N, C-alpha and C positions, 0 to 999 in steps of 0.2 A: 539294294534299295534304289529308285530311280534317282539321276540327277534333281529332277524336278520335284521329287516328294524331298527329298533332303533338305531343298532348297525353302517348301514350302513351311518345313518344321524350324529354319532358319528362324524364318521368319516370327513364324509364333511366336516363337522364344524368344523372341528382341520386342515383341507388344507387349508379352506377358510380365513381362520386366521393366518397359514403359510405364505398364498401368499400376504395378507394386509400388513401384519409385513414387508414383503420383500420387499415391496415396499415403504413404511411407513421409515422406520429405515436410507436408504439415504438418505432422504429428512432430517431427523432430525441432521444428519449429516453434513447438507449443511448448517444449522443454520450458520447467522450472528454472528460473537462474539462481547460482549455488552464490555460496559468498561464506567468508572466511569463520570460524567460530569466534565468536566473542566471550572471550573468560569469565567468569566469575568477578565482582568487583571492577570490571572495567565502565568508566566513562560512558552511557548512553543519551543524547541530547534528541528531548521529544519536543519538535517542533510543531506547531500548532495555534490555532486558535481554541474560543474559551469551552470545546469539547476537550482538549488535553490541556486544560487551566485547571477544569473538573466543573464549571459550575450547574448547577442543580444539586452539588453533594459537595461534603466538605474534604479538605486538603488531604485529609488521609483516606479516604476511598477515590480519589484521580483517578484515572487511567493508570499516568507514569508513575505514581507510588506503587498502585497495584502487583503491573508489571516487574517492577524492582523488589517486590518480594516472590513474585514468581520463578526469575530469572537469577538474582543474585547480583543483579548490574547496579551501578550508582545511576540512578535516569533521573538527569537534571529535565525539572517541569521547567520548558519554554512556549507556554501555550499563553496567548494574550487573546482574551475575549476581544470578541469585535476587528479583529485583522483581518485585512486580505490575503492575497498572494503575494501580493506589491510589497506590503509593512512586513509580510516576513520573512519576504527576500532580500530587502533591505538589511532587517533585524540580523543576518544569519552571518556575514562577514566578522562580528565581534562576538558572536555566540561562537563559535569556530577555535577563534583564538581564547577563547577565554577558556574554552571546557576543553580543547580537543580531544571532542569525542572520538571513539571508535566504531560507532553508530550513527547515526541520527536515521529519527522516524519522521518520517514527511507527512504529517495529516492538516492539510492547507487545502485552502479556498471553498468550503460551502459557503464563506459571508461571500465573494465574488457571485457564486451562484443565487445566492438569496437574495442580491441586490441586483440581478441581471447585469455586470459588466461584462463588457464582451470572452467570450468562450474562449476567443482565442490567445488574447493576453495572458488570461490565465493558467492556457495550457502551454504558453510561453515563461511563466513565472516559476510553474513546477518544473520543467524541462532547465532551468536555470538554477534553479534551487538543488537539484539533484544533481548537476554538473559542479556546480560549487563544492559541495561537500566530496565528490569525490576527488576532485583538483586538491584538496585539503588533507587527501589520505583516509578519507574515514569509509566506510561503506554507508547504503543509504537501502532504506526499506520505506516502502512509499505505502500509504493507507489511503484506500478508497473511499471518497464520501458521495454520498448518494445526490442524484439528480433530486432537486424537491418538487417534487406536484404535491398539490391537498389533497387532490383525487386517490395519488397512491398511499400518498399515508395517512387518507380515513379510515382506506380497507386492509391495511396491513400491507400495502406490496411493496417499500420502497426498492430500488434498486441502483446500482453505483453510476456514476457518471461514467462515459468509455472513454471519457480523457485519460483518466487515470491508469486504464490499463493502455490505453495506447502509450503514452509516457514512461512506463515500463516497461515496453515491448520494444521502442523503440532506445531504452538507453539500456538495454537489459537489465535489469533491474527489478526484485522481490516485488511482491505484490500483494498487500492485507487486502484481499477481495471479500465481500462482502460482510464484513464486519460491523462495520456504521451504518448500514443499511438495514442488516438485521436489528439492533438496539433499538435506531429511530423508530422501526416501525413496529415495536410492542408498545404497548401501549402501559404495560407492567415493568418494563426497561427505561421507562421517561420522565424523569420531572416535572416537563412541560415541550412544549411542540417540537422543539427543535433541540434538547436536551437531555442527557439521561442522568439518571438517579444513580446511585450507590450501587445496585444490581445489575446496570446498563454497564456500567464503566468496568467492574469486575469482570463482565463479559468480553468485553471489549478485549482488558490485556489479554486474557485469555485466547482470545482470537491471534492478537497480534504473538504473544508467543509459540502460540505453535506455527501460526506463519513463519516467524524465525527459526524456529527447530525446524520446518521442512526446504527452509531456503540452506541449511546450514550455518546458518547465524549463532544458534545455543545450542546446549550441545545438553542431553537430557538430564533433570536432576533427581 
């Protein structure tokens, strides 16, 4: 083999490896965040607004209560109807101190979006909430909230607001994607335009549990 031929083959191999790397690296970047298993009986804090509280159903059929049945966790329902991301962030330190949870489920921001509060503020509050959880020694699982549009709701095609995936990616946290969007886009799973019914909360509890298992936070039962 001539020297020129060897150089050409070497260059071809280098370019081929570079092309493979260009495809493989984004895939690595999309790897799911993983965490430590939260054992049965551990305290889990569900931070949120009316969707966490269970508006539209009974306390026994709220998603935190139904998640407790699925997981064996002691799930504290810290949902306050009407809460914004700033209000939930303000409540968080006392809740962390009181309950010392192993895991915090962060489902907040829907009221910010409905009231058209600045998205930059909501994103910053979400990030600070999750950072406070981690600093306190707990794990965080972020629940995406849909972008509210009347047209999307009318045709049953709600989608997550992208800020949730962005925060989860930035902080390397697991994300429950599509859960609330699927529930609130389905008229049979809603009590009203913005709240789930018992069936909807049951579906959301299952989505949270499945996401927790996929992220290594929950063991199969």
